Jmol script that loads the backbone (N, CA, C; Angstrom):
load data "model"
ATOM      1  N   MET A   1      -4.316  33.170  24.470  1.00  0.00           N
ATOM      2  CA  MET A   1      -4.725  31.787  24.568  1.00  0.00           C
ATOM      3  C   MET A   1      -5.157  31.241  23.207  1.00  0.00           C
ATOM      4  N   GLU A   2      -5.941  32.022  22.459  1.00  0.00           N
ATOM      5  CA  GLU A   2      -6.420  31.567  21.163  1.00  0.00           C
ATOM      6  C   GLU A   2      -5.275  31.443  20.163  1.00  0.00           C
ATOM      7  N   GLU A   3      -4.290  32.328  20.282  1.00  0.00           N
ATOM      8  CA  GLU A   3      -3.149  32.264  19.363  1.00  0.00           C
ATOM      9  C   GLU A   3      -2.331  31.004  19.602  1.00  0.00           C
ATOM     10  N   LYS A   4      -2.176  30.622  20.856  1.00  0.00           N
ATOM     11  CA  LYS A   4      -1.443  29.397  21.186  1.00  0.00           C
ATOM     12  C   LYS A   4      -2.166  28.175  20.624  1.00  0.00           C
ATOM     13  N   LEU A   5      -3.485  28.156  20.752  1.00  0.00           N
ATOM     14  CA  LEU A   5      -4.279  27.060  20.204  1.00  0.00           C
ATOM     15  C   LEU A   5      -4.161  27.021  18.688  1.00  0.00           C
ATOM     16  N   TYR A   6      -4.188  28.179  18.044  1.00  0.00           N
ATOM     17  CA  TYR A   6      -4.059  28.261  16.593  1.00  0.00           C
ATOM     18  C   TYR A   6      -2.709  27.707  16.141  1.00  0.00           C
ATOM     19  N   LYS A   7      -1.642  28.063  16.837  1.00  0.00           N
ATOM     20  CA  LYS A   7      -0.308  27.580  16.479  1.00  0.00           C
ATOM     21  C   LYS A   7      -0.195  26.077  16.685  1.00  0.00           C
ATOM     22  N   THR A   8      -0.812  25.568  17.754  1.00  0.00           N
ATOM     23  CA  THR A   8      -0.788  24.133  18.023  1.00  0.00           C
ATOM     24  C   THR A   8      -1.534  23.374  16.925  1.00  0.00           C
ATOM     25  N   MET A   9      -2.691  23.875  16.522  1.00  0.00           N
ATOM     26  CA  MET A   9      -3.464  23.230  15.465  1.00  0.00           C
ATOM     27  C   MET A   9      -2.724  23.305  14.133  1.00  0.00           C
ATOM     28  N   ASN A  10      -2.062  24.407  13.880  1.00  0.00           N
ATOM     29  CA  ASN A  10      -1.290  24.564  12.651  1.00  0.00           C
ATOM     30  C   ASN A  10      -0.145  23.555  12.610  1.00  0.00           C
ATOM     31  N   GLY A  11       0.554  23.405  13.727  1.00  0.00           N
ATOM     32  CA  GLY A  11       1.653  22.440  13.793  1.00  0.00           C
ATOM     33  C   GLY A  11       1.162  21.014  13.629  1.00  0.00           C
ATOM     34  N   ALA A  12       0.025  20.688  14.232  1.00  0.00           N
ATOM     35  CA  ALA A  12      -0.527  19.342  14.110  1.00  0.00           C
ATOM     36  C   ALA A  12      -0.958  19.057  12.675  1.00  0.00           C
ATOM     37  N   GLY A  13      -1.568  20.028  12.032  1.00  0.00           N
ATOM     38  CA  GLY A  13      -1.978  19.856  10.637  1.00  0.00           C
ATOM     39  C   GLY A  13      -0.792  19.663   9.714  1.00  0.00           C
ATOM     40  N   THR A  14       0.244  20.444   9.929  1.00  0.00           N
ATOM     41  CA  THR A  14       1.460  20.317   9.127  1.00  0.00           C
ATOM     42  C   THR A  14       2.097  18.951   9.322  1.00  0.00           C
ATOM     43  N   MET A  15       2.151  18.501  10.571  1.00  0.00           N
ATOM     44  CA  MET A  15       2.750  17.192  10.855  1.00  0.00           C
ATOM     45  C   MET A  15       1.934  16.079  10.225  1.00  0.00           C
ATOM     46  N   ASN A  16       0.609  16.193  10.223  1.00  0.00           N
ATOM     47  CA  ASN A  16      -0.235  15.177   9.596  1.00  0.00           C
ATOM     48  C   ASN A  16       0.017  15.101   8.098  1.00  0.00           C
ATOM     49  N   ILE A  17       0.174  16.239   7.455  1.00  0.00           N
ATOM     50  CA  ILE A  17       0.452  16.246   6.022  1.00  0.00           C
ATOM     51  C   ILE A  17       1.812  15.618   5.737  1.00  0.00           C
ATOM     52  N   VAL A  18       2.816  15.962   6.520  1.00  0.00           N
ATOM     53  CA  VAL A  18       4.159  15.407   6.329  1.00  0.00           C
ATOM     54  C   VAL A  18       4.157  13.894   6.532  1.00  0.00           C
ATOM     55  N   LEU A  19       3.519  13.435   7.603  1.00  0.00           N
ATOM     56  CA  LEU A  19       3.465  11.992   7.861  1.00  0.00           C
ATOM     57  C   LEU A  19       2.677  11.268   6.775  1.00  0.00           C
ATOM     58  N   GLY A  20       1.639  11.894   6.254  1.00  0.00           N
ATOM     59  CA  GLY A  20       0.884  11.292   5.163  1.00  0.00           C
ATOM     60  C   GLY A  20       1.728  11.117   3.914  1.00  0.00           C
ATOM     61  N   ILE A  21       2.504  12.119   3.583  1.00  0.00           N
ATOM     62  CA  ILE A  21       3.378  12.039   2.397  1.00  0.00           C
ATOM     63  C   ILE A  21       4.451  10.982   2.598  1.00  0.00           C
ATOM     64  N   VAL A  22       5.039  10.938   3.786  1.00  0.00           N
ATOM     65  CA  VAL A  22       6.087   9.945   4.067  1.00  0.00           C
ATOM     66  C   VAL A  22       5.519   8.534   4.000  1.00  0.00           C
ATOM     67  N   SER A  23       4.353   8.309   4.600  1.00  0.00           N
ATOM     68  CA  SER A  23       3.764   6.968   4.577  1.00  0.00           C
ATOM     69  C   SER A  23       3.355   6.570   3.163  1.00  0.00           C
ATOM     70  N   LEU A  24       2.911   7.527   2.366  1.00  0.00           N
ATOM     71  CA  LEU A  24       2.582   7.239   0.979  1.00  0.00           C
ATOM     72  C   LEU A  24       3.821   6.839   0.199  1.00  0.00           C
ATOM     73  N   ALA A  25       4.922   7.552   0.401  1.00  0.00           N
ATOM     74  CA  ALA A  25       6.172   7.238  -0.294  1.00  0.00           C
ATOM     75  C   ALA A  25       6.693   5.866   0.121  1.00  0.00           C
ATOM     76  N   VAL A  26       6.641   5.569   1.417  1.00  0.00           N
ATOM     77  CA  VAL A  26       7.105   4.261   1.894  1.00  0.00           C
ATOM     78  C   VAL A  26       6.216   3.154   1.346  1.00  0.00           C
ATOM     79  N   GLY A  27       4.915   3.387   1.303  1.00  0.00           N
ATOM     80  CA  GLY A  27       3.991   2.392   0.763  1.00  0.00           C
ATOM     81  C   GLY A  27       4.234   2.108  -0.700  1.00  0.00           C
ATOM     82  N   VAL A  28       4.437   3.150  -1.483  1.00  0.00           N
ATOM     83  CA  VAL A  28       4.697   2.973  -2.914  1.00  0.00           C
ATOM     84  C   VAL A  28       6.025   2.258  -3.127  1.00  0.00           C
ATOM     85  N   ALA A  29       7.049   2.650  -2.381  1.00  0.00           N
ATOM     86  CA  ALA A  29       8.364   2.021  -2.535  1.00  0.00           C
ATOM     87  C   ALA A  29       8.304   0.543  -2.161  1.00  0.00           C
ATOM     88  N   SER A  30       7.654   0.210  -1.065  1.00  0.00           N
ATOM     89  CA  SER A  30       7.574  -1.194  -0.662  1.00  0.00           C
ATOM     90  C   SER A  30       6.715  -1.986  -1.647  1.00  0.00           C
ATOM     91  N   GLY A  31       5.668  -1.383  -2.178  1.00  0.00           N
ATOM     92  CA  GLY A  31       4.849  -2.065  -3.175  1.00  0.00           C
ATOM     93  C   GLY A  31       5.636  -2.379  -4.435  1.00  0.00           C
ATOM     94  N   VAL A  32       6.428  -1.437  -4.888  1.00  0.00           N
ATOM     95  CA  VAL A  32       7.254  -1.658  -6.082  1.00  0.00           C
ATOM     96  C   VAL A  32       8.270  -2.760  -5.826  1.00  0.00           C
ATOM     97  N   LEU A  33       8.907  -2.736  -4.653  1.00  0.00           N
ATOM     98  CA  LEU A  33       9.882  -3.783  -4.333  1.00  0.00           C
ATOM     99  C   LEU A  33       9.224  -5.151  -4.249  1.00  0.00           C
ATOM    100  N   LEU A  34       8.045  -5.234  -3.671  1.00  0.00           N
ATOM    101  CA  LEU A  34       7.338  -6.515  -3.597  1.00  0.00           C
ATOM    102  C   LEU A  34       6.986  -7.039  -4.985  1.00  0.00           C
ATOM    103  N   ILE A  35       6.579  -6.163  -5.878  1.00  0.00           N
ATOM    104  CA  ILE A  35       6.250  -6.588  -7.244  1.00  0.00           C
ATOM    105  C   ILE A  35       7.505  -7.085  -7.965  1.00  0.00           C
ATOM    106  N   ILE A  36       8.602  -6.362  -7.820  1.00  0.00           N
ATOM    107  CA  ILE A  36       9.843  -6.754  -8.499  1.00  0.00           C
ATOM    108  C   ILE A  36      10.338  -8.103  -8.009  1.00  0.00           C
ATOM    109  N   TYR A  37      10.420  -8.275  -6.687  1.00  0.00           N
ATOM    110  CA  TYR A  37      10.940  -9.526  -6.154  1.00  0.00           C
ATOM    111  C   TYR A  37       9.957 -10.676  -6.349  1.00  0.00           C
ATOM    112  N   GLY A  38       8.671 -10.396  -6.365  1.00  0.00           N
ATOM    113  CA  GLY A  38       7.693 -11.434  -6.675  1.00  0.00           C
ATOM    114  C   GLY A  38       7.836 -11.913  -8.112  1.00  0.00           C
ATOM    115  N   ALA A  39       8.071 -10.981  -9.028  1.00  0.00           N
ATOM    116  CA  ALA A  39       8.272 -11.356 -10.427  1.00  0.00           C
ATOM    117  C   ALA A  39       9.541 -12.177 -10.591  1.00  0.00           C
ATOM    118  N   LYS A  40      10.589 -11.837  -9.839  1.00  0.00           N
ATOM    119  CA  LYS A  40      11.824 -12.618  -9.912  1.00  0.00           C
ATOM    120  C   LYS A  40      11.600 -14.028  -9.386  1.00  0.00           C
ATOM    121  N   LEU A  41      10.821 -14.163  -8.321  1.00  0.00           N
ATOM    122  CA  LEU A  41      10.517 -15.494  -7.791  1.00  0.00           C
ATOM    123  C   LEU A  41       9.725 -16.322  -8.799  1.00  0.00           C
ATOM    124  N   LEU A  42       8.733 -15.713  -9.429  1.00  0.00           N
ATOM    125  CA  LEU A  42       7.943 -16.436 -10.413  1.00  0.00           C
ATOM    126  C   LEU A  42       8.774 -16.807 -11.638  1.00  0.00           C
ATOM    127  N   ALA A  43       9.678 -15.934 -12.037  1.00  0.00           N
ATOM    128  CA  ALA A  43      10.518 -16.228 -13.205  1.00  0.00           C
ATOM    129  C   ALA A  43      11.496 -17.355 -12.900  1.00  0.00           C
ATOM    130  N   GLY A  44      11.981 -17.447 -11.668  1.00  0.00           N
ATOM    131  CA  GLY A  44      12.941 -18.488 -11.310  1.00  0.00           C
ATOM    132  C   GLY A  44      12.283 -19.788 -10.857  1.00  0.00           C
ATOM    133  N   LYS A  45      10.955 -19.858 -10.886  1.00  0.00           N
ATOM    134  CA  LYS A  45      10.227 -21.027 -10.417  1.00  0.00           C
ATOM    135  C   LYS A  45      10.571 -22.260 -11.247  1.00  0.00           C
ATOM    136  N   SER A  46      10.786 -22.098 -12.530  1.00  0.00           N
ATOM    137  CA  SER A  46      11.050 -23.244 -13.411  1.00  0.00           C
ATOM    138  C   SER A  46      12.437 -23.844 -13.172  1.00  0.00           C
ATOM    139  N   LYS A  47      13.323 -23.153 -12.513  1.00  0.00           N
ATOM    140  CA  LYS A  47      14.680 -23.636 -12.269  1.00  0.00           C
ATOM    141  C   LYS A  47      14.795 -24.509 -11.028  1.00  0.00           C
ATOM    142  N   ILE A  48      13.710 -24.623 -10.260  1.00  0.00           N
ATOM    143  CA  ILE A  48      13.740 -25.383  -9.015  1.00  0.00           C
ATOM    144  C   ILE A  48      13.475 -26.860  -9.313  1.00  0.00           C
ATOM    145  N   LEU A  49      14.337 -27.709  -8.789  1.00  0.00           N
ATOM    146  CA  LEU A  49      14.177 -29.160  -8.944  1.00  0.00           C
ATOM    147  C   LEU A  49      13.874 -29.774  -7.582  1.00  0.00           C
ATOM    148  N   PHE A  50      12.861 -30.632  -7.517  1.00  0.00           N
ATOM    149  CA  PHE A  50      12.534 -31.310  -6.273  1.00  0.00           C
ATOM    150  C   PHE A  50      12.904 -32.752  -6.347  1.00  0.00           C
TER     151      PHE A  50
END
end "model"
wireframe off; spacefill off
backbone 0.3
color backbone group
C-alpha cells in the first residue's frame, strides 16, 4: 500500500514539474511575441492617416 502511494506521489510531482516547465516556456514565448508585435504597432503608428 505504501509503495503504491509513493509511486502516485512521485508521478504527481514529476507531472507538476513538467507542467511548470511547459507553462513557463509558453509564457516566455507569448511575452516575446507580444513585445515584438507591440513594437511593430508602435513603429507603424506614424503611417496611419485619419
